[in-house]
N, CA and C atoms as an extended XYZ file, in Angstrom:
558
Properties=species:S:1:pos:R:3:atomname:S:1:resname:S:1:resid:I:1 pbc="F F F"
N        15.559        0.016      148.593 N   MET     1
C        16.145        1.337      148.537 CA  MET     1
C        16.287        1.724      147.068 C   MET     1
N        15.884        2.982      146.775 N   ARG     2
C        15.960        3.496      145.415 CA  ARG     2
C        16.491        4.919      145.482 C   ARG     2
N        17.474        5.196      144.663 N   LYS     3
C        18.046        6.538      144.612 CA  LYS     3
C        16.992        7.527      144.117 C   LYS     3
N        16.928        8.704      144.781 N   LEU     4
C        15.983        9.733      144.371 CA  LEU     4
C        16.495       10.475      143.131 C   LEU     4
N        15.577       10.914      142.312 N   THR     5
C        15.938       11.720      141.140 CA  THR     5
C        16.162       13.162      141.592 C   THR     5
N        16.769       13.960      140.746 N   HIS     6
C        16.981       15.374      141.071 CA  HIS     6
C        15.643       16.080      141.318 C   HIS     6
N        14.613       15.744      140.539 N   ASP     7
C        13.295       16.357      140.734 CA  ASP     7
C        12.700       15.987      142.094 C   ASP     7
N        12.855       14.734      142.508 N   GLN     8
C        12.339       14.304      143.807 CA  GLN     8
C        13.085       14.997      144.952 C   GLN     8
N        14.374       15.141      144.791 N   ILE     9
C        15.170       15.838      145.805 CA  ILE     9
C        14.751       17.299      145.882 C   ILE     9
N        14.549       17.922      144.732 N   ALA    10
C        14.183       19.345      144.671 CA  ALA    10
C        12.864       19.630      145.384 C   ALA    10
N        11.948       18.658      145.406 N   LEU    11
C        10.659       18.858      146.082 CA  LEU    11
C        10.830       19.105      147.578 C   LEU    11
N        11.925       18.578      148.163 N   LYS    12
C        12.161       18.696      149.601 CA  LYS    12
C        13.041       19.887      149.959 C   LYS    12
N        13.513       20.624      148.987 N   ARG    13
C        14.457       21.723      149.216 CA  ARG    13
C        13.752       23.073      149.284 C   ARG    13
N        14.410       24.001      149.963 N   ALA    14
C        13.929       25.385      149.972 CA  ALA    14
C        14.084       25.955      148.564 C   ALA    14
N        13.201       26.839      148.212 N   LYS    15
C        13.252       27.495      146.902 CA  LYS    15
C        13.916       28.860      147.058 C   LYS    15
N        14.643       29.315      146.038 N   PRO    16
C        15.309       30.630      146.134 CA  PRO    16
C        14.360       31.759      146.529 C   PRO    16
N        13.145       31.720      146.019 N   GLU    17
C        12.196       32.798      146.339 CA  GLU    17
C        11.700       32.735      147.788 C   GLU    17
N        11.909       31.596      148.467 N   ASN    18
C        11.468       31.439      149.849 CA  ASN    18
C        12.626       31.465      150.850 C   ASN    18
N        13.835       31.723      150.376 N   ILE    19
C        15.015       31.595      151.223 CA  ILE    19
C        14.953       32.492      152.462 C   ILE    19
N        14.321       33.647      152.363 N   SER    20
C        14.261       34.556      153.512 CA  SER    20
C        13.370       34.011      154.630 C   SER    20
N        12.474       33.097      154.319 N   SER    21
C        11.581       32.555      155.341 CA  SER    21
C        12.062       31.223      155.916 C   SER    21
N        13.157       30.697      155.395 N   VAL    22
C        13.701       29.434      155.902 CA  VAL    22
C        14.320       29.669      157.276 C   VAL    22
N        14.039       28.769      158.216 N   LYS    23
C        14.612       28.896      159.564 CA  LYS    23
C        16.113       28.644      159.481 C   LYS    23
N        16.876       29.662      159.839 N   LYS    24
C        18.333       29.600      159.740 CA  LYS    24
C        18.941       29.058      161.027 C   LYS    24
N        20.078       28.429      160.873 N   LEU    25
C        20.891       28.033      162.013 CA  LEU    25
C        21.532       29.314      162.546 C   LEU    25
N        21.334       29.673      163.818 N   PRO    26
C        21.863       30.940      164.322 CA  PRO    26
C        23.379       30.895      164.546 C   PRO    26
N        24.079       30.676      163.443 N   VAL    27
C        25.541       30.628      163.450 CA  VAL    27
C        26.050       31.575      162.379 C   VAL    27
N        26.943       32.450      162.795 N   TYR    28
C        27.672       33.326      161.893 CA  TYR    28
C        29.048       32.707      161.746 C   TYR    28
N        29.590       32.745      160.550 N   VAL    29
C        30.883       32.115      160.312 CA  VAL    29
C        31.846       33.156      159.784 C   VAL    29
N        33.025       33.208      160.378 N   LEU    30
C        34.078       34.123      159.963 CA  LEU    30
C        35.220       33.294      159.380 C   LEU    30
N        35.478       33.475      158.097 N   LEU    31
C        36.620       32.825      157.446 CA  LEU    31
C        37.749       33.838      157.399 C   LEU    31
N        38.862       33.531      158.035 N   ASN    32
C        39.971       34.484      158.060 CA  ASN    32
C        41.166       33.978      157.258 C   ASN    32
N        41.440       34.695      156.183 N   SER    33
C        42.616       34.452      155.343 CA  SER    33
C        42.730       33.009      154.857 C   SER    33
N        41.618       32.487      154.372 N   ILE    34
C        41.630       31.195      153.693 CA  ILE    34
C        42.325       31.419      152.349 C   ILE    34
N        43.217       30.544      151.963 N   ARG    35
C        43.988       30.733      150.727 CA  ARG    35
C        43.257       30.243      149.485 C   ARG    35
N        42.603       29.116      149.577 N   SER    36
C        42.062       28.439      148.408 CA  SER    36
C        40.632       28.867      148.080 C   SER    36
N        40.449       29.336      146.863 N   SER    37
C        39.102       29.696      146.419 CA  SER    37
C        38.208       28.461      146.362 C   SER    37
N        38.796       27.290      146.146 N   TYR    38
C        38.009       26.056      146.116 CA  TYR    38
C        37.507       25.717      147.520 C   TYR    38
N        38.319       25.941      148.539 N   ASN    39
C        37.855       25.740      149.916 CA  ASN    39
C        36.730       26.709      150.247 C   ASN    39
N        36.864       27.956      149.821 N   VAL    40
C        35.828       28.951      150.092 CA  VAL    40
C        34.526       28.555      149.398 C   VAL    40
N        34.606       28.141      148.139 N   GLY    41
C        33.404       27.699      147.426 CA  GLY    41
C        32.756       26.512      148.106 C   GLY    41
N        33.566       25.582      148.562 N   SER    42
C        33.053       24.411      149.269 CA  SER    42
C        32.379       24.826      150.581 C   SER    42
N        32.960       25.785      151.279 N   ILE    43
C        32.367       26.268      152.524 CA  ILE    43
C        31.033       26.967      152.248 C   ILE    43
N        30.926       27.686      151.132 N   PHE    44
C        29.632       28.268      150.748 CA  PHE    44
C        28.589       27.170      150.581 C   PHE    44
N        28.937       26.097      149.870 N   ARG    45
C        27.971       25.011      149.641 CA  ARG    45
C        27.556       24.356      150.944 C   ARG    45
N        28.521       24.118      151.825 N   THR    46
C        28.221       23.520      153.120 CA  THR    46
C        27.364       24.464      153.959 C   THR    46
N        27.646       25.760      153.874 N   SER    47
C        26.858       26.762      154.610 CA  SER    47
C        25.414       26.773      154.139 C   SER    47
N        25.206       26.579      152.835 N   ASP    48
C        23.847       26.464      152.298 CA  ASP    48
C        23.187       25.201      152.840 C   ASP    48
N        23.906       24.099      152.837 N   GLY    49
C        23.352       22.836      153.323 CA  GLY    49
C        22.933       22.900      154.782 C   GLY    49
N        23.686       23.625      155.590 N   ALA    50
C        23.358       23.782      157.012 CA  ALA    50
C        22.461       24.989      157.241 C   ALA    50
N        22.326       25.849      156.226 N   MET    51
C        21.540       27.080      156.241 CA  MET    51
C        21.925       27.977      157.420 C   MET    51
N        23.190       28.424      157.403 N   ILE    52
C        23.695       29.314      158.443 CA  ILE    52
C        23.111       30.713      158.286 C   ILE    52
N        23.317       31.525      159.283 N   GLU    53
C        22.816       32.907      159.270 CA  GLU    53
C        23.611       33.786      158.302 C   GLU    53
N        24.949       33.799      158.439 N   LYS    54
C        25.757       34.677      157.578 CA  LYS    54
C        27.210       34.226      157.582 C   LYS    54
N        27.858       34.455      156.454 N   LEU    55
C        29.266       34.113      156.260 CA  LEU    55
C        30.050       35.404      156.069 C   LEU    55
N        31.104       35.588      156.868 N   TYR    56
C        31.991       36.742      156.730 CA  TYR    56
C        33.315       36.273      156.145 C   TYR    56
N        33.724       36.884      155.052 N   LEU    57
C        34.993       36.572      154.400 CA  LEU    57
C        35.961       37.683      154.773 C   LEU    57
N        37.065       37.330      155.424 N   CYS    58
C        37.977       38.340      155.963 CA  CYS    58
C        39.413       38.100      155.508 C   CYS    58
N        40.245       39.132      155.735 N   GLY    59
C        41.653       39.040      155.364 CA  GLY    59
C        41.782       38.899      153.864 C   GLY    59
N        42.616       37.966      153.438 N   TYR    60
C        42.794       37.746      151.996 CA  TYR    60
C        41.971       36.572      151.468 C   TYR    60
N        40.938       36.209      152.203 N   THR    61
C        40.038       35.153      151.744 CA  THR    61
C        39.438       35.542      150.387 C   THR    61
N        39.539       34.663      149.382 N   PRO    62
C        38.922       34.970      148.089 CA  PRO    62
C        37.413       35.130      148.255 C   PRO    62
N        36.836       36.044      147.492 N   HIS    63
C        35.400       36.271      147.595 CA  HIS    63
C        34.804       36.395      146.196 C   HIS    63
N        33.503       36.152      146.087 N   PRO    64
C        32.836       36.325      144.796 CA  PRO    64
C        32.847       37.801      144.393 C   PRO    64
N        32.536       38.084      143.136 N   PRO    65
C        32.408       39.486      142.721 CA  PRO    65
C        31.380       40.211      143.596 C   PRO    65
N        31.649       41.484      143.883 N   ILE    66
C        30.787       42.280      144.757 CA  ILE    66
C        30.161       43.418      143.955 C   ILE    66
N        28.815       43.483      143.937 N   ASN    67
C        28.075       44.585      143.312 CA  ASN    67
C        28.644       45.029      141.972 C   ASN    67
N        28.758       44.130      141.051 N   GLY    68
C        29.228       44.487      139.720 CA  GLY    68
C        30.739       44.588      139.600 C   GLY    68
N        31.453       44.552      140.726 N   ASP    69
C        32.915       44.554      140.692 CA  ASP    69
C        33.352       43.133      140.377 C   ASP    69
N        33.909       42.938      139.211 N   HIS    70
C        34.254       41.589      138.766 CA  HIS    70
C        35.671       41.185      139.139 C   HIS    70
N        36.245       41.876      140.139 N   SER    71
C        37.581       41.481      140.591 CA  SER    71
C        37.499       40.295      141.558 C   SER    71
N        36.288       39.890      141.909 N   GLY    72
C        36.115       38.737      142.780 CA  GLY    72
C        36.561       37.472      142.088 C   GLY    72
N        36.691       36.429      142.844 N   ASN    73
C        37.259       35.189      142.363 CA  ASN    73
C        36.204       34.283      141.726 C   ASN    73
N        36.354       33.984      140.450 N   LYS    74
C        35.385       33.144      139.731 CA  LYS    74
C        35.424       31.682      140.177 C   LYS    74
N        36.579       31.224      140.696 N   GLU    75
C        36.650       29.843      141.184 CA  GLU    75
C        35.730       29.638      142.392 C   GLU    75
N        35.556       30.691      143.199 N   VAL    76
C        34.617       30.596      144.324 CA  VAL    76
C        33.225       30.321      143.774 C   VAL    76
N        32.820       31.082      142.771 N   LEU    77
C        31.493       30.895      142.171 CA  LEU    77
C        31.335       29.502      141.591 C   LEU    77
N        32.367       29.053      140.892 N   LYS    78
C        32.304       27.735      140.244 CA  LYS    78
C        32.119       26.617      141.264 C   LYS    78
N        32.878       26.666      142.339 N   THR    79
C        32.800       25.617      143.356 CA  THR    79
C        31.546       25.746      144.210 C   THR    79
N        31.090       26.971      144.435 N   ALA    80
C        29.913       27.197      145.282 CA  ALA    80
C        28.614       26.719      144.622 C   ALA    80
N        28.604       26.578      143.308 N   LEU    81
C        27.426       26.098      142.572 CA  LEU    81
C        26.140       26.840      142.946 C   LEU    81
N        26.209       28.160      143.031 N   GLY    82
C        25.011       28.952      143.311 CA  GLY    82
C        24.775       29.274      144.770 C   GLY    82
N        25.553       28.690      145.674 N   ALA    83
C        25.337       28.929      147.105 CA  ALA    83
C        25.662       30.364      147.507 C   ALA    83
N        26.389       31.106      146.666 N   THR    84
C        26.651       32.513      146.978 CA  THR    84
C        25.366       33.333      146.894 C   THR    84
N        24.342       32.759      146.273 N   GLU    85
C        23.038       33.437      146.172 CA  GLU    85
C        22.113       33.079      147.333 C   GLU    85
N        22.316       31.927      147.954 N   SER    86
C        21.423       31.485      149.031 CA  SER    86
C        22.000       31.723      150.426 C   SER    86
N        23.289       31.994      150.511 N   VAL    87
C        23.938       32.248      151.795 CA  VAL    87
C        24.261       33.737      151.878 C   VAL    87
N        23.765       34.392      152.927 N   LYS    88
C        24.139       35.797      153.132 CA  LYS    88
C        25.632       35.841      153.431 C   LYS    88
N        26.328       36.776      152.776 N   TRP    89
C        27.757       36.897      153.012 CA  TRP    89
C        28.192       38.340      152.858 C   TRP    89
N        29.368       38.600      153.434 N   GLU    90
C        29.927       39.939      153.372 CA  GLU    90
C        31.438       39.833      153.444 C   GLU    90
N        32.120       40.665      152.665 N   TYR    91
C        33.579       40.748      152.770 CA  TYR    91
C        33.926       41.899      153.710 C   TYR    91
N        34.687       41.601      154.758 N   VAL    92
C        35.178       42.593      155.708 CA  VAL    92
C        36.672       42.320      155.864 C   VAL    92
N        37.484       43.251      155.460 N   LYS    93
C        38.942       43.044      155.464 CA  LYS    93
C        39.464       42.621      156.840 C   LYS    93
N        39.085       43.371      157.877 N   ASP    94
C        39.626       43.133      159.218 CA  ASP    94
C        38.695       42.232      160.039 C   ASP    94
N        39.119       41.010      160.351 N   PRO    95
C        38.260       40.099      161.119 CA  PRO    95
C        37.947       40.619      162.522 C   PRO    95
N        38.818       41.455      163.064 N   LYS    96
C        38.577       41.998      164.405 CA  LYS    96
C        37.313       42.860      164.428 C   LYS    96
N        37.008       43.539      163.329 N   GLU    97
C        35.776       44.334      163.247 CA  GLU    97
C        34.545       43.438      163.400 C   GLU    97
N        34.566       42.295      162.735 N   VAL    98
C        33.437       41.361      162.813 CA  VAL    98
C        33.304       40.817      164.229 C   VAL    98
N        34.409       40.431      164.826 N   ILE    99
C        34.372       39.874      166.181 CA  ILE    99
C        33.845       40.916      167.162 C   ILE    99
N        34.302       42.153      167.046 N   LYS   100
C        33.809       43.223      167.933 CA  LYS   100
C        32.306       43.418      167.761 C   LYS   100
N        31.823       43.371      166.517 N   LYS   101
C        30.393       43.514      166.249 CA  LYS   101
C        29.612       42.351      166.877 C   LYS   101
N        30.118       41.129      166.698 N   MET   102
C        29.440       39.961      167.274 CA  MET   102
C        29.326       40.112      168.784 C   MET   102
N        30.433       40.454      169.427 N   LYS   103
C        30.430       40.583      170.888 CA  LYS   103
C        29.505       41.707      171.342 C   LYS   103
N        29.477       42.809      170.590 N   ALA   104
C        28.570       43.921      170.928 CA  ALA   104
C        27.116       43.481      170.824 C   ALA   104
N        26.840       42.522      169.935 N   ASP   105
C        25.489       41.989      169.769 CA  ASP   105
C        25.190       40.832      170.726 C   ASP   105
N        26.133       40.525      171.632 N   GLY   106
C        25.931       39.466      172.618 CA  GLY   106
C        26.157       38.064      172.082 C   GLY   106
N        26.865       37.960      170.977 N   ILE   107
C        27.116       36.663      170.354 CA  ILE   107
C        28.504       36.167      170.763 C   ILE   107
N        28.561       34.951      171.290 N   LYS   108
C        29.836       34.341      171.678 CA  LYS   108
C        30.628       33.991      170.425 C   LYS   108
N        31.947       34.039      170.554 N   VAL   109
C        32.839       33.759      169.431 CA  VAL   109
C        33.663       32.522      169.760 C   VAL   109
N        33.648       31.572      168.844 N   CYS   110
C        34.290       30.274      169.045 CA  CYS   110
C        35.215       29.963      167.877 C   CYS   110
N        36.464       29.672      168.175 N   ALA   111
C        37.419       29.289      167.132 CA  ALA   111
C        37.359       27.785      166.905 C   ALA   111
N        37.510       27.388      165.659 N   LEU   112
C        37.687       25.976      165.317 CA  LEU   112
C        39.193       25.776      165.238 C   LEU   112
N        39.799       25.445      166.372 N   GLU   113
C        41.253       25.426      166.480 CA  GLU   113
C        41.690       24.594      167.673 C   GLU   113
N        42.807       23.927      167.544 N   LEU   114
C        43.407       23.209      168.661 CA  LEU   114
C        44.117       24.210      169.557 C   LEU   114
N        43.679       24.300      170.806 N   THR   115
C        44.328       25.180      171.779 CA  THR   115
C        44.484       24.410      173.090 C   THR   115
N        45.146       25.030      174.054 N   ASP   116
C        45.293       24.377      175.359 CA  ASP   116
C        43.974       24.319      176.126 C   ASP   116
N        42.942       25.014      175.627 N   LYS   117
C        41.637       25.006      176.298 CA  LYS   117
C        40.512       24.520      175.390 C   LYS   117
N        40.841       24.040      174.194 N   SER   118
C        39.781       23.592      173.285 CA  SER   118
C        39.154       22.301      173.786 C   SER   118
N        37.905       22.095      173.398 N   PHE   119
C        37.200       20.864      173.750 CA  PHE   119
C        36.580       20.287      172.482 C   PHE   119
N        36.240       18.999      172.496 N   PRO   120
C        35.704       18.368      171.288 CA  PRO   120
C        34.413       19.044      170.804 C   PRO   120
N        34.306       19.194      169.513 N   TYR   121
C        33.169       19.875      168.870 CA  TYR   121
C        31.830       19.268      169.278 C   TYR   121
N        31.783       17.989      169.555 N   TYR   122
C        30.526       17.326      169.875 CA  TYR   122
C        30.093       17.557      171.327 C   TYR   122
N        30.886       18.297      172.102 N   GLU   123
C        30.501       18.629      173.479 CA  GLU   123
C        29.826       19.995      173.583 C   GLU   123
N        29.580       20.636      172.454 N   LEU   124
C        28.856       21.907      172.470 CA  LEU   124
C        27.460       21.679      173.044 C   LEU   124
N        26.937       22.693      173.705 N   LYS   125
C        25.608       22.602      174.315 CA  LYS   125
C        24.651       23.561      173.635 C   LYS   125
N        23.359       23.346      173.860 N   LYS   126
C        22.336       24.145      173.178 CA  LYS   126
C        22.386       25.627      173.533 C   LYS   126
N        22.946       25.970      174.674 N   ASP   127
C        22.985       27.379      175.062 CA  ASP   127
C        24.059       28.181      174.328 C   ASP   127
N        24.752       27.571      173.365 N   ILE   128
C        25.780       28.299      172.603 CA  ILE   128
C        25.183       29.261      171.584 C   ILE   128
N        23.947       29.033      171.202 N   PHE   129
C        23.354       29.825      170.120 CA  PHE   129
C        22.796       31.140      170.618 C   PHE   129
N        22.940       32.197      169.825 N   PRO   130
C        23.688       32.292      168.579 CA  PRO   130
C        25.196       32.308      168.846 C   PRO   130
N        25.957       31.958      167.818 N   ILE   131
C        27.406       31.846      167.948 CA  ILE   131
C        28.073       32.305      166.651 C   ILE   131
N        29.314       32.740      166.782 N   CYS   132
C        30.144       33.054      165.619 CA  CYS   132
C        31.304       32.064      165.614 C   CYS   132
N        31.394       31.264      164.566 N   LEU   133
C        32.458       30.274      164.431 CA  LEU   133
C        33.571       30.856      163.567 C   LEU   133
N        34.787       30.879      164.105 N   VAL   134
C        35.946       31.404      163.387 CA  VAL   134
C        36.748       30.250      162.813 C   VAL   134
N        36.979       30.318      161.507 N   VAL   135
C        37.753       29.298      160.794 CA  VAL   135
C        38.969       29.996      160.191 C   VAL   135
N        40.148       29.437      160.416 N   GLY   136
C        41.383       30.096      159.990 CA  GLY   136
C        42.043       29.492      158.770 C   GLY   136
N        43.194       30.012      158.486 N   ASN   137
C        44.018       29.655      157.344 CA  ASN   137
C        44.362       28.166      157.298 C   ASN   137
N        44.465       27.636      156.090 N   GLU   138
C        44.752       26.215      155.885 CA  GLU   138
C        46.067       25.751      156.519 C   GLU   138
N        47.050       26.611      156.566 N   ILE   139
C        48.358       26.226      157.110 CA  ILE   139
C        48.519       26.662      158.563 C   ILE   139
N        48.256       27.927      158.833 N   SER   140
C        48.534       28.474      160.164 CA  SER   140
C        47.330       28.477      161.106 C   SER   140
N        46.142       28.170      160.596 N   GLY   141
C        44.954       28.131      161.445 CA  GLY   141
C        44.502       29.514      161.877 C   GLY   141
N        43.890       29.586      163.047 N   VAL   142
C        43.414       30.844      163.608 CA  VAL   142
C        44.589       31.495      164.343 C   VAL   142
N        44.878       32.742      164.020 N   SER   143
C        46.025       33.438      164.621 CA  SER   143
C        45.805       33.652      166.118 C   SER   143
N        46.911       33.792      166.845 N   GLN   144
C        46.822       34.043      168.283 CA  GLN   144
C        46.091       35.346      168.567 C   GLN   144
N        46.299       36.343      167.727 N   GLU   145
C        45.622       37.635      167.891 CA  GLU   145
C        44.101       37.464      167.856 C   GLU   145
N        43.614       36.630      166.957 N   ILE   146
C        42.171       36.366      166.860 CA  ILE   146
C        41.728       35.447      168.002 C   ILE   146
N        42.536       34.439      168.325 N   LEU   147
C        42.199       33.546      169.444 CA  LEU   147
C        42.012       34.332      170.745 C   LEU   147
N        42.834       35.362      170.929 N   ASP   148
C        42.732       36.179      172.138 CA  ASP   148
C        41.379       36.874      172.253 C   ASP   148
N        40.679       37.016      171.143 N   MET   149
C        39.363       37.667      171.137 CA  MET   149
C        38.222       36.656      171.264 C   MET   149
N        38.510       35.375      171.144 N   CYS   150
C        37.477       34.334      171.171 CA  CYS   150
C        37.103       33.970      172.601 C   CYS   150
N        35.857       33.540      172.764 N   ASP   151
C        35.375       33.108      174.075 CA  ASP   151
C        35.796       31.674      174.389 C   ASP   151
N        35.880       30.854      173.356 N   TYR   152
C        36.346       29.481      173.520 CA  TYR   152
C        36.718       28.901      172.169 C   TYR   152
N        37.241       27.689      172.214 N   SER   153
C        37.609       27.015      170.961 CA  SER   153
C        37.193       25.555      171.024 C   SER   153
N        36.844       25.061      169.851 N   ILE   154
C        36.485       23.649      169.728 CA  ILE   154
C        37.478       22.977      168.798 C   ILE   154
N        37.606       21.681      168.955 N   GLU   155
C        38.525       20.910      168.125 CA  GLU   155
C        37.851       19.642      167.634 C   GLU   155
N        38.384       19.126      166.540 N   ILE   156
C        37.961       17.831      166.027 CA  ILE   156
C        39.079       16.859      166.378 C   ILE   156
N        38.827       15.926      167.294 N   PRO   157
C        39.897       15.006      167.690 CA  PRO   157
C        40.485       14.285      166.472 C   PRO   157
N        41.797       14.151      166.471 N   GLN   158
C        42.520       13.508      165.375 CA  GLN   158
C        43.196       12.242      165.895 C   GLN   158
N        43.179       11.203      165.100 N   TYR   159
C        43.725        9.927      165.538 CA  TYR   159
C        44.855        9.437      164.637 C   TYR   159
N        45.125       10.165      163.576 N   GLY   160
C        46.154        9.751      162.629 CA  GLY   160
C        47.449       10.506      162.808 C   GLY   160
N        48.270       10.427      161.804 N   ILE   161
C        49.592       11.026      161.820 CA  ILE   161
C        49.541       12.530      161.533 C   ILE   161
N        48.684       12.973      160.634 N   LYS   162
C        48.669       14.360      160.164 CA  LYS   162
C        48.155       15.357      161.193 C   LYS   162
N        47.267       14.955      162.059 N   GLN   163
C        46.723       15.820      163.102 CA  GLN   163
C        45.965       17.036      162.577 C   GLN   163
N        45.481       16.951      161.328 N   SER   164
C        44.672       18.047      160.803 CA  SER   164
C        43.802       17.543      159.665 C   SER   164
N        42.780       18.322      159.368 N   LEU   165
C        41.883       18.037      158.250 CA  LEU   165
C        41.897       19.227      157.307 C   LEU   165
N        41.455       19.018      156.084 N   ASN   166
C        41.234       20.122      155.171 CA  ASN   166
C        40.248       21.079      155.832 C   ASN   166
N        40.462       22.381      155.650 N   VAL   167
C        39.647       23.390      156.320 CA  VAL   167
C        38.161       23.266      155.970 C   VAL   167
N        37.846       22.974      154.717 N   ALA   168
C        36.442       22.845      154.315 CA  ALA   168
C        35.814       21.590      154.929 C   ALA   168
N        36.588       20.533      155.055 N   VAL   169
C        36.094       19.299      155.678 CA  VAL   169
C        35.855       19.534      157.168 C   VAL   169
N        36.827       20.155      157.839 N   ALA   170
C        36.689       20.442      159.271 CA  ALA   170
C        35.468       21.322      159.525 C   ALA   170
N        35.293       22.329      158.681 N   TYR   171
C        34.126       23.204      158.816 CA  TYR   171
C        32.834       22.401      158.675 C   TYR   171
N        32.780       21.524      157.690 N   GLY   172
C        31.586       20.709      157.472 CA  GLY   172
C        31.232       19.859      158.681 C   GLY   172
N        32.227       19.259      159.279 N   ILE   173
C        31.999       18.435      160.472 CA  ILE   173
C        31.432       19.296      161.595 C   ILE   173
N        32.076       20.423      161.850 N   ALA   174
C        31.663       21.291      162.961 CA  ALA   174
C        30.276       21.897      162.736 C   ALA   174
N        30.006       22.387      161.533 N   ILE   175
C        28.744       23.099      161.300 CA  ILE   175
C        27.549       22.142      161.324 C   ILE   175
N        27.740       20.919      160.849 N   PHE   176
C        26.615       19.988      160.903 CA  PHE   176
C        26.393       19.434      162.308 C   PHE   176
N        27.422       19.405      163.126 N   GLU   177
C        27.213       19.065      164.538 CA  GLU   177
C        26.410       20.183      165.208 C   GLU   177
N        26.742       21.424      164.868 N   MET   178
C        25.983       22.553      165.414 CA  MET   178
C        24.534       22.488      164.946 C   MET   178
N        24.327       22.114      163.693 N   ARG   179
C        22.963       21.986      163.168 CA  ARG   179
C        22.201       20.919      163.949 C   ARG   179
N        22.872       19.798      164.224 N   LYS   180
C        22.241       18.720      164.977 CA  LYS   180
C        21.881       19.182      166.391 C   LYS   180
N        22.801       19.838      167.059 N   ILE   181
C        22.532       20.334      168.416 CA  ILE   181
C        21.353       21.300      168.404 C   ILE   181
N        21.349       22.205      167.456 N   PHE   182
C        20.270       23.207      167.360 CA  PHE   182
C        18.935       22.527      167.071 C   PHE   182
N        18.904       21.622      166.080 N   ASP   183
C        17.648       20.959      165.698 CA  ASP   183
C        17.088       20.079      166.821 C   ASP   183
N        17.949       19.450      167.580 N   LEU   184
C        17.489       18.588      168.667 CA  LEU   184
C        16.950       19.370      169.849 C   LEU   184
N        17.325       20.632      169.938 N   ASN   185
C        16.978       21.410      171.125 CA  ASN   185
C        16.129       22.624      170.812 C   ASN   185
N        15.497       22.661      169.651 N   VAL   186
C        14.662       23.819      169.307 CA  VAL   186
C        13.347       23.739      170.049 C   VAL   186
């Protein structure tokens, strides 16, 4: 076993000029009121790694600068390491607008949240695609108002004392499971 160099790794990666032709994972992700710009940047990087369809930043979720407006959060850019250029994204203040649009387009909406009806993330089936995954606030999670609009919810079983994971870590687990399900059933 020999570690690959950055040049060797780059040979296997999509190029920025070809990003529009890369087969995307048919998953839209809605981040609602994430507090930490570092979590948002990390989610951008993970979204690039899984090559999702689109990321929606909602509520008070920090976002990169928009069209020359430099009021966006520079920490998002720093942590994202360029993924804001390879992942389609949009800031929409009201998450309900995004959910209504998804449903109008026939896309099921799934919360990443512990609920009385949630099931383990690894039990998702291939017929879920396309899907919109809703990820909530680091402390309060996905609000009941948003949960009421979701078709179902998935959870990551917890075995320790804390009963929760960092939001960016939880997202990474869920999105790569979705990538695996999609890739195995294409």
